[in-house]
N, C-alpha and C positions, 0 to 999 in steps of 0.2 A: 701411128707414127709415134712408138716409144719417146720420151721427153730425152733430150741432150742431159749429158751425165753433168752438173756441175763441176765447174774445177774448183782450186781454191780462192783464187781472186774472186771469182763468183761470189762465195762464201763470205771471206772477206768484207767487197762491196755489199751485201747482204745487211750483214753485222752494222755495218758503219749508215746507211740508209736507214734501220730500223732505229738506232740511236738517233738520227738526227729528225724521224719523224716522230716520234711516240711523244704524246701527252704530257707525259711526264718521265723521268729518269728509269730506264726499265731497270728491273734484276738479269741476273743471269739466266733463270725460267722463263721469264718473259719472255726475251731476247732469244732464246733457243726456239719456243715456241713458235714465235714471231716467223721466223728465217727457216722454220721445219729440217732444224740441224738436233744432235744428242747432247745434252748439257757437256759434256767432257769435251767435245770439238769443241764448242761453242766457245767455250771456256780456255783451248788454246789458244786461238783464232786470236779471243777477246785478249789475251797475254802478248800477243805482237803488237796488235792495235795499239795498245797502251805505251806501248815500249816506245812507239816509232810515233807518236802525238795523236791521232786518229781519233782514239777514244781515251776517255779521262774518267778515271775510275774514283767513284766518291763511297766510301762505304761499300757498302753492299748492289749499288747501283751506278750506272754510267752514262755519261754524260759523250758530248761534242768534244772532242779534243783540239788543242791549240791548231794541229794541222790542218783541221776542220777552218777554225776560224782565220788563220795567215791567208786558206788557199780562196775563202770568201772573200776577205779583205783586198785579197786582188782582183777578184773576179770584182767584184764591189765598183773597183775604180771603173771600169771599160762599161757595163751595164747597168749599173743601180743608178750612176751620176747621169746619164742620159735619160732616163725614166723619171730621175728626183727632181731634175736643170729646171720645167716649166714650176714645180711645187716651189722650189727654192726662191725661184725668182719674181711668183706673184705673193708671198710671204714678204719678203726682203720688199715690195713695194707696199703694200697694205703695211705694215711698221714702220716705214721708211729706216730700218736698218740691217745691220748684216745677218745674213743666214748662212749656215755652213751645213753640211752631211759628213757625219763623222759613221765610222762602222768599227765594232768593238776587236781590240787586239788582246793579246795573254796577260801584259800589265798596262793597258790603257784603251785609247780610242785613238783610231787615226782620221784624220781632216783630209777627206777624199774631194770635195766641189764646196766654193763658196763665190756667195753673191754679194758682194762690198759696195754699197752706195759710194759717188765721190766724195759728198762731203765726211765721209770716214774713213777715208784714207792714211788717214796719222792711224789707225787701229790695224796692228797686222793680223793677216789672213790665219796665219799659223796653216797654210796650206802642208798636205803631205807630212804634217810631224805628227808625233805621237801624244797623246797628254793623259797626266798622271789620272786618278779619279779621284784625289785628295786636293785638287787644284783648279778640276774646270768641272762644266755642268755638265757637258757632252758625255763625259765616260761614267759619269755619277748617274745620270738617268739610265743608261744601258747597262750598266753590273747592277742597278736597284732592279732592274728588268730579267736578271738573271733568277734561277733557284738560289736559294742560299747556298748548297752545297758547291755551285760551281763561280762562287768567287773568291775562293781562297788565292789565286795569283794575285787579284788585284788589293786583298787587303796585307798580302805580303810586302808588297811593292810600295805602299803607301807605308807600313811600320818600319821599312828598309829605308825610306828616305825620313825617318824622323815622325811621322805624322802621327796621333795616338789617335784608336780604336777604340777607346772604351771613353765615356765621357758625354755630358749633353754635346760637346767640341769636337767628340771623335768621329770616325769614318763610320762605324754599325749605326749612329746614331742617324746622320746623312741617309744614308741607305735607307733607315729605316723614315722618315721623313719622306724622303723621294717618291718611294718603293708607294705609300699609302697617299701619298699626293697625284702622284702620276706625273710629276713634272718634277727637275732638279735646276735649284737658282744656285749661282754665287755672285757677289759683290765682291770686289777687288783682292781676291785672290792671286790670282796670276799677276795682274797691272791693278794698282789700285783706283785707277780711275774709271775701269770697265767694269759691266756688269754682263751678266748673262743668263739666259734660260733655258732648257733644253726637255724635250720630251723622246723617249723611245719610240718606236715605229715595231711594233708588235703582230705580225699577223698571224701567227699562231703562239697560244700559250708557252711560256719560258722560253721561246725563242726570238730575242729583241736583234733583227735585221741591221737595220740602225739609228741612229737620231738624227733631230732636225732641232738647231741652237741657233737663236737670237741674241745677237751681241752688239753692243754699244754703249756709250759711255752712261755711266751709272747715273749722270743729272738724267738721263732720257728714259730710264728703266726702273723707275721713282714707280712708291705705291700707288701715283693717281690714275699709271698708265699701265700697270701691271697685271689689270684685270684683264682688259684690252687685247696685250699681249698676247697672254695665257690665250684667250680664246684662240685668236687667230693661229695661235700655234697649236691648238689641239684641232684646230679645221684641217690644217694643211698636214699633220699627222696621219689623223683618218683617212683624207685623200690619199696620201702617199702610201699607206696600210693596204688600202681596198687597192690600188694598182698592182702591188706585189701579191695579195691573197688569190685577186681575180682568175689569171688561169687556174689554180689551184683549184677552188670552188667549182670551175666550169668543168673539171676533171670527175668531179666526186658527182655531177649531177646526172 
């Protein structure tokens, strides 16, 4: 039986999926070969996808666009939170601190779930709020897990807010430290009495799905406790990453 001819919608979705699944941001030739399209045809479709926000073009490479991130954030609110909730509850119980789950948006991250112990009721959960990368650990961890060419919108938002990008206290240095360390931290940037530590959950390289963030009074996230908090946070992120990667690993087996 002859294979059904692909529609324009099929071709566009094939390209969006190819961009999302690529281990590195692909070039036009890579995408055309992957989905079996002529380069000129693939280029014409990609122009429309870029215009609609489904794909982002960075020099000669392509990345998932803001429309994909926003759609992922909405889906995460329904499905990711259900999967992650036991992990948040366990991490909060182990640390005695508030734990939240964040997903990436175009200019920051959104808090989609929170577990807050009763003694920390004075600390805002920031549930469903968008957090800027230059003030919070969660978006800092997520943006640091992105390829550098995908960080532009977050850098632009920080610069527009008057936050420096360069220098030891600039956002680029913060991102470099978080990328190298695997953790992002802040103390008093949004609330002078509150500190937080965050780790991105990255089941596939360059694709941070969410971040787990431990939040509490600065006095309870001091140097004496930080190593233990980081250890618990890393274990929780690994657990959630394994849950997220599991079905894909089974499909490849």
